[in-house]
ZAMARGU-4260 file (C-alpha; in steps of 0.2 Angstrom, whole numbers, plus 5000, padded with zeros to 4 digits):
<rodrens>
0) 5351/5297/5830 | 5360/5310/5839 | 5350/5325/5844 | 5355/5343/5838 | 5360/5347/5856
5) 5371/5332/5858 | 5378/5335/5841 | 5382/5353/5845 | 5390/5348/5862 | 5400/5334/5853
10) 5407/5347/5840 | 5411/5359/5854 | 5421/5346/5864 | 5429/5339/5849 | 5435/5357/5844
15) 5441/5361/5862 | 5451/5344/5861 | 5458/5348/5844 | 5463/5366/5848 | 5471/5361/5865
20) 5484/5352/5854 | 5486/5366/5841 | 5503/5374/5842 | 5506/5391/5836 | 5523/5393/5828
25) 5535/5408/5831 | 5546/5413/5817 | 5554/5428/5809 | 5563/5429/5793 | 5578/5440/5788
30) 5584/5441/5770 | 5601/5449/5769 | 5608/5453/5752 | 5626/5459/5750 | 5627/5472/5736
35) 5645/5472/5731 | 5643/5487/5720 | 5636/5498/5733 | 5646/5490/5747 | 5630/5487/5757
40) 5620/5474/5766 | 5601/5476/5761 | 5591/5468/5775 | 5572/5464/5775 | 5565/5457/5791
45) 5548/5449/5791 | 5539/5447/5808 | 5522/5444/5814 | 5513/5460/5820 | 5505/5452/5835
50) 5521/5445/5841 | 5530/5461/5840 | 5516/5470/5848 | 5515/5457/5862 | 5534/5460/5865
55) 5531/5478/5867 | 5516/5475/5879 | 5528/5464/5890 | 5539/5480/5891 | 5524/5490/5896
60) 5524/5499/5879 | 5507/5500/5870 | 5510/5499/5852 | 5497/5496/5839 | 5507/5495/5823
65) 5491/5497/5812 | 5487/5514/5820 | 5502/5522/5829 | 5511/5536/5819 | 5526/5530/5808
70) 5538/5541/5818 | 5534/5533/5835 | 5532/5515/5829 | 5548/5517/5818 | 5558/5524/5833
75) 5552/5510/5844 | 5555/5496/5832 | 5572/5503/5827 | 5577/5504/5846 | 5571/5486/5848
80) 5580/5480/5833 | 5596/5488/5839 | 5595/5479/5855 | 5592/5461/5848 | 5599/5461/5830
85) 5618/5465/5828 | 5630/5464/5814 | 5648/5464/5820 | 5664/5465/5810 | 5679/5461/5821
90) 5673/5468/5837 | 5664/5483/5829 | 5645/5483/5829 | 5640/5490/5812 | 5627/5503/5812
95) 5612/5501/5801 | 5599/5513/5794 | 5580/5510/5796 | 5573/5513/5779 | 5555/5510/5783
100) 5542/5497/5785 | 5527/5489/5776 | 5512/5479/5782 | 5506/5464/5773 | 5491/5458/5782
105) 5498/5452/5799 | 5516/5452/5793 | 5527/5467/5796 | 5542/5470/5783 | 5556/5481/5790
110) 5570/5487/5778 | 5587/5490/5785 | 5604/5495/5777 | 5622/5493/5782 | 5635/5503/5773
115) 5653/5500/5770 | 5653/5481/5769 | 5667/5474/5759 | 5668/5458/5749 | 5682/5452/5760
120) 5673/5455/5777 | 5669/5442/5789 | 5654/5446/5799 | 5645/5439/5814 | 5626/5441/5814
125) 5617/5440/5831 | 5599/5438/5831 | 5589/5437/5847 | 5572/5444/5840 | 5558/5439/5851
130) 5568/5426/5860 | 5564/5435/5876 | 5545/5433/5872 | 5545/5415/5866 | 5557/5401/5870
135) 5552/5392/5854 | 5555/5407/5843 | 5565/5403/5827 | 5574/5416/5817 | 5578/5411/5799
140) 5592/5421/5790 | 5593/5419/5771 | 5610/5427/5765 | 5612/5431/5746 | 5627/5438/5737
145) 5632/5436/5719 | 5641/5419/5722 | 5629/5410/5734 | 5614/5408/5744 | 5615/5402/5762
150) 5601/5399/5775 | 5603/5398/5794 | 5591/5393/5808 | 5593/5403/5824 | 5585/5400/5841
155) 5588/5403/5859 | 5602/5391/5859 | 5610/5398/5843 | 5609/5416/5842 | 5625/5420/5832
160) 5632/5415/5815 | 5647/5419/5805 | 5647/5425/5787 | 5662/5426/5776 | 5658/5437/5762
165) 5673/5431/5751
</rodrens>
C-alpha cells in the first residue's frame, strides 16, 4: 500500500506533468452586424481581460480593467483598438465610435459603431488584436446582415478579410 506521503508526491508530480502539457488558447470574437436601416455597423468585441491587461503591461501601461476609472480605461482601449482593428472602404479608414464596455467575469465586451455604411459597400476588415502579444492568437469575426451570416478566422498570417455587403 502506498503511504500518504508517497501518494501526495505522486499526485503532485502527476499534476505537474499534466499541466506542463496544458495549453492556454488565445482568442477574441468580433460580432459585426450591418444595420441597413441605420446604415451602421454595430460591433461587439469579446476579449479576455487578462490578455488585454497583459498587452498593456507589455507597453508599460498598468491597467486594471476591474478598478480603473471608465474614462481612463475607455480611452486606452479605444486608442489600442484604433491601432489594431481597422475597417476600410476603398482606401479610407472608417472611424468608429466607442459606445462602452461591459465585464462578464473574465471577458470584456466592447461596443463600437461605424456610421454611413451602405448596402453596396465593399469593406476590408483588418484585425491584429493581441497578435503582438501571442503568436497563437486567433481573432474570429462573425458578420451578420439581413441576408447572410459569415464567419472568418484571423491570425498572424491572415489579418485582413474582405466583406461585400451587397
